[in-house]
N, C-alpha and C positions, 0 to 999 in steps of 0.2 A: 497979820500974816507974815510967817517967817521968811527970812531970806534963803534963797536956794543956794547951797555950797556950789562954787565954781567947778569943783571936781565932778559934780553930778552932771554938769552941762557937758564936760569933756566926755565922760563915759557915754553919755547919751549921744553925742554927736558920732562917735565911732560905731556904736551899735546901729544908729539910723542909717549909716552908709551902706551896711550889709543889708538891713531890712529894705531900703529903697530899691536895691537891685531885685530882690524877690518880688516885691510888689509891682515894679515897673514892668517886669516880664509878663504880668497878668495882662496888660493891655497894649505893650509896645508892638506886639504881632498883629494887632486889630487891622492896621492899615495895610498890612502885608498879606491878608488873607487872600483877597483877590488875586494879587501877583503870584502868590504861592500856588493857588488853585491852577493858574495858567502854566507856570513853570514846571510844576509836578504833575501835570495832567490829571488833576482831581477835581471833584465836585465840591460844593460849598458844604454839604452835611459831612463829607469825609475830612475836608481840611479844617472844619471848625474843632475836631478833635485835637488840633494843635493847641487851641485854647483850653478845651475841656480836660484833656489828659494832664496838662500842667496843674490844673486847679485841683483835679481828683488826687493826684500824687501828693500834693500839699496837704490835702484833707486827710489822706491815708497815713502819712508819716508824722505829721505833727502831733499826734496825740502821745507819741513816745517822749515828748520833750520833758515832761515832768519826771518821769523815770530816768531818762538818759542824764538829765541835769544832775540829779542826786547821785548817779552812778559815776560820771567821769568829770563833773564840775561844769558850770556854765561857761567859763572862759575856753575850756578845752573843746566843749560842744560847739561852741560859736565858731571856733577856728575851723574844726572839721566840716562844719556846714558849709563854710565859705569855700573851702577846697573843692568839696563835691559839686556845689553849685556853679563854680568856675569851669570845672571839668565837663560838666553837663553842658554848659554854653558852648564849649569847644565842639562837643559832640553834635550839637545842634547845627553849628555853622558848617560842619562837614557832612551833613546828612545828604542823601542821593535820591529819596524818594519819600512819599508821605509816611508809609509805615516806619522808616528809619528815623524820620524827624519826630513822629509821636514818641517813639521809644526814647529818643534822646531828651525830649521834653519831660518824659517821667523822670529820668535820671536827674534832669536840672530841678524838677519840682521837688525831689527827694531832699535835695540840699537846701533849696529854699523854703521848705517846710518848716525847718528848725530855726531859721534865721529871726523871724519876727517873734515867735513866742519865747524864745530864749533871750533875744535882745530886750523885749519888754520886761521879762523877769529880772534881768540885770538892772534895768531902769527902775523898776518897782522897789527894789532892795536899796538902791542907792537914794532915790528920792524921799521915800517914806510917804505915809498916807496923807499927811497934812499938805504936801505939795504935789501930790500925783496929778491932779487935774491940771494945774499950771504947767508942770514939766511935760506931760502928754500933750497938752494943747500945743506948746512950742515946738517939741520934737515931732509932733504929728503932722507939721505942716509939709515937709518933704514926703513923709509917708502917704498921706492922703493925696499930695499933689502928684505923685508918681504915676498912679493909674491914668490921670487925665493929661499928664504931659507926654506919656508913653506914645500915643499916636504921632505927635508932632515930631519927636525924636525919631520915632520909626519911620515916618515919612521922608525925613532928611536923609537917614542912612540908606533907605531903599533907593531913593532916586540918585544919591551922590555915589553910591557903591553898588550894593545888590542886596537881595534879601538875607543873605549869609551875614552881612555887617550887623543886622538887627540883633543877633546872638553874639556875634564875636566882640561886640562893643563891651561885654561884661568881662572880658579877660583882663584888660588893664585896671578896671575898677575894681575886680575881685582881688587882684595882687595889691592894689593900694589899701582896700579894706583890710585885708589880711595883716599887712605890715603894721598898720596903725593898732589894730586889735591886739597884736602880739605884744607891743609895746605899752599901751595904755589901760587895757582892761584889767581890773584887779584880779589877783590870782585866788582861786578858791579850790579846794581839794574835794574830789568825789569820795565817795565812802560806799561800802557794801550796803546794798538795799534789797528789796523784795525782787523776786524773779519777774521778768518782763511777761506781761499778759499776752502771749503769742496767740492764743486762740481768739481773744478779743480783737487783736489787730488783724487777723485773717477775716474774721467775721464782718467787722466794720468796713474794711477795705474792699472786700469782694462784694459786699452788700451795696455799698454806694456805687461801685462801678457797674454792677449789673443794672441797677436801677436807672442810672443816668444813660447807659447804652440803650436800654430799652425805650426811654424817652425820645432819645435822638433818632431812633429808627422811624418815629412817627413822621419825620420829615420826608422820607422817600416813599411814602405810600399814605393814601388818605384813609386807609382803613385801620382802625384802632384795634379791632379784634383779629390779630395776627400773632403766630407763634414767636416771631422775632420781636414783638412789641410785648405782648403779654407775659411770655415766658421770663425774659429777664427782669421784667418790673416785679413780677410776683416773687421770683426767686430772691431778688434784692431786697424787697420788703420783709420777707420770711426771714432772711439772714440778719436783717437790722433788728428784727423783734426778738430772735434768739440772743443777738448781741446785748440788747438791752437786759433781758433776764439773766444772761451770764454776768454782766457788769454789776448789777444789783446783789447777786448772790456771792460776789468774790470780794474778799478783804482789801486787795490791791488791785482793782481793774485797770485797764488801758484809759478809760475815761472815768473819773469819779462822778458818776451820775447823781450821787447823793448831795452834791453842791446845788442841784436845782431844787432841793428842799428849802432854800432860802428864797423867799418870794421875790425879792429885789434883784437877785442874780438871775432867776429864771425868767422874769419879764424882760430884763435887759437882754438875755441871750436870744430870746425870740426876737427882739428888735434887731439884734446884731445879724441874725440869720436873713431876715427879710431884707434888711438893709444891704446884705452882700448880694442877694439876688437882683435887687433893682439898681444898685450902684455898678457892680462889676458885670452883671448880665446886660444892663442896658447900655453900657459904654461901647458894646460891640456894634450896635445898630447904626449910629451915625456915620462911621467911616464906610460901611457897606452901602449906605445910601449915596453918600457923596461919590463913592467910586463907581457903584454899579448902576446908578440912575443918572447922576450928573456927569459921570465921566471926568471926575477932577483927579488931578495928579495926586500922588501920595503925599508931597509936601504941602500942597494946597489943603488936601484933607486935614492933615496935621494941624495946620494953622486955623482952619475953621473950627475944630474941636478945642483949641486953646482957651476960648473964653470960659469954659468949665473951670480950667486951672486957675484962671484969674479970680473968679468968684471964690474957690476954695481958699487961695492964698489970703484975700482980703478979710476972711472971717475966721480962719483956723485958730489963730492965737487967741482971739476973743472968746472963741468957744470954750477954751479951757478955763478962762476966767469966769465966764458965765456958769460953767459947771461946778466949779468951787462955790460959787455964791448961791445958785439957785437949784442945783441938783441936776443930774443927767437927764432925767425923765422929762422935765419941763423944757430943757433946752433941745432934746431930740425931738419932742413933740412939735415944736415950732419949725425945726429943721425939716422934719419929714413932710409936714403940711406944705412947706415951701417947694420941696422936691415934687410932690404930687401935682401941685397947682402949676408949676412950670413945665411938667412933662405933658400935662392934658392938652395944651394948645398944639403940640406936636402930632397929636392924633388927626389934625387936619393937613398935614404935610402932603404936598403934591410934587409932581416932577419939575415944577418951575417955582417953587415956593421962594420967597425972598431969603437971602443969606442974612440979612439984618434981622428978620424974624427968627430964624433958627438960631443965630448965635446969641440973640438976646435971651431966648428961652434957655439955652445952655449955660449961659452966664448966671442966670438966676438959680438954675439947677445947681450949679457950682456953690452958691452961697448956702443954699439948703443943705447940700452934702457936707460942708463944713460944720453945720450945726447938728447933724444927724449921727454920723459914724462914731467920731471919738467919744463924745459924751455918753453914748450907750456903753461904749468899752469900759470908760472910767467908772460908771455908775455900777457896773457888774464887779469890778475888781475891788472897789472901795468897801463893797459889802462882805468880801470873803477875807477870813483870817490870812495873814501874811504867810503862814507856813503852807497854804493852799495855793499860794499865788502862782507857782509854775503850772499847776494842773489847771487851775481856772483860766490862766491865759492861753494855754494850749487849747482848751476846749472852746474857748471864744473863737480863736483862729480856725479851728476846724469848722465851727458853725458858719462863719463868714465865707470860707472857701467852698463849703458844701452849698451854700446858698448861691454863690457866684457860679458854680458849675451847673446847678440845676436851673438857675435863672438864664444862663447862656443857653442850655439846651431847650428850655421853654420857649424863649424869644426867638431862637432859630426855627423851631418847630412852627410857631405861629406865622413867622414871616415866610417860610416855605409853603406852609398850607393855604395862606391867604394872599400871598404875593403883594402884600400891602404894608408899607412901613407905617402908614397912619394908624391901621388896626393894631399893629404890634406896639406902637407907643401907647395906645389906649389901654392895652393889657399891662404895660409897664405902669402906668399911672393909676390903674386899678389896685394892683398888687401893692404899690407904694402906699396908697390910701388905707388899705387894710392894715398896714404896719403901724397906723396911728393908734390902734386899739392897745397893743401892749405898751406903747409910749405913754398913753393916758393912764393906764393902769400903774405904771412904773412911777410916775410922777406921785400919784397917791400914795404908793409903798414907801416912797422916800420921805414924804411928808410925815407919815405915821412913825417912820424910823426917827426922824429929827425930833418929833414931840414924844417919843417913847410911848406911843399908843400901840397896844397889842394889835397885831394884824390878824383879822378874822380868818378861821380855818374852816373851810366847809365841812359839814357833817358828813360822816362816812355813810 
């Protein structure tokens, strides 16, 4: 196994700093949802859009990463994204009501949308295929750690200062990240390229938003057959169908759906989508339980969520080495099974459940998370030609964030409809268990690829 050039670690450290900000803001507001609802006179369904709008903005904008990287260069695009994210964070900190905060989160998400795919594209070019799993495993520690550390940091900021500090903390970090990126990232020039697929961007963005909005409306009324539910969902699905047909018929689409013709990439992508739903969507539940049912402070809530982060840290670097040795499918299969089995006991959670019971389950869940997410990403990227790296990375990021936004909407709906955290966790466990199917298939596909055995294609 070759030694990784120190320059790769320096480049990776700089890009991870910006990436962590984007990922951190996915969950840092989780402990602030209840206080935000009270401060802004909003209900849970409305205030949950502070999370969902951010994820949707990321999903809508990140597909342009491949085109924009070629057009202006990865370094320039990364710097612009840092500026936009930092300004969006400032706007969030100055918001005066729920609508203004949601709009500011969209702006913040637009900047954060490009930080991770562009950053990973820079790392992918620097590391090369032979070291990709090891480099992503090491640099992925803060990236995967950020969503689970978010509630702890958010709780501290909320109680020490105010909910505005949860967003304003990004300003000094953003300035530091911009300064380091300006000095340390390798220069690359943009060049004229094909025209941006604006039609695809509009179809995909509005389709996802409409479908998610319709699903979120289920929480406000037990009836599924309503115009406010079926209308947006049907329109959203129709727009996404048109988007797929448009993308497959265009030479340079917004998302290169032809990449899914590679079986390994396709199976890994399905795993990334479901993993996004269960990990990002599932992380919103425990803070709501601890604050809404147990009436814990934001700081205490963050500390009780922290065992998940500890579990992630313990195995994240090892997951990279295991991925290089055994393949992403086999490692993700084990990790997903651990996540499902550790989530299942939470379906028996009650108003007075032992915190040792809860934190133990979350710790084991963190171990599984470390073995599930990054190996799936690495498995998908290794199977794709380097020239398509930026497109492949952007699509994976979209799938993860779309999964997270839909998972958040789904689990909030289940919670609102059943008023039971136990039932909601049972749904999370069931969805996680289903994601074992693509992981098992991915392991088989990787084995055939290593042995150079032709992968069977179903008859037409």
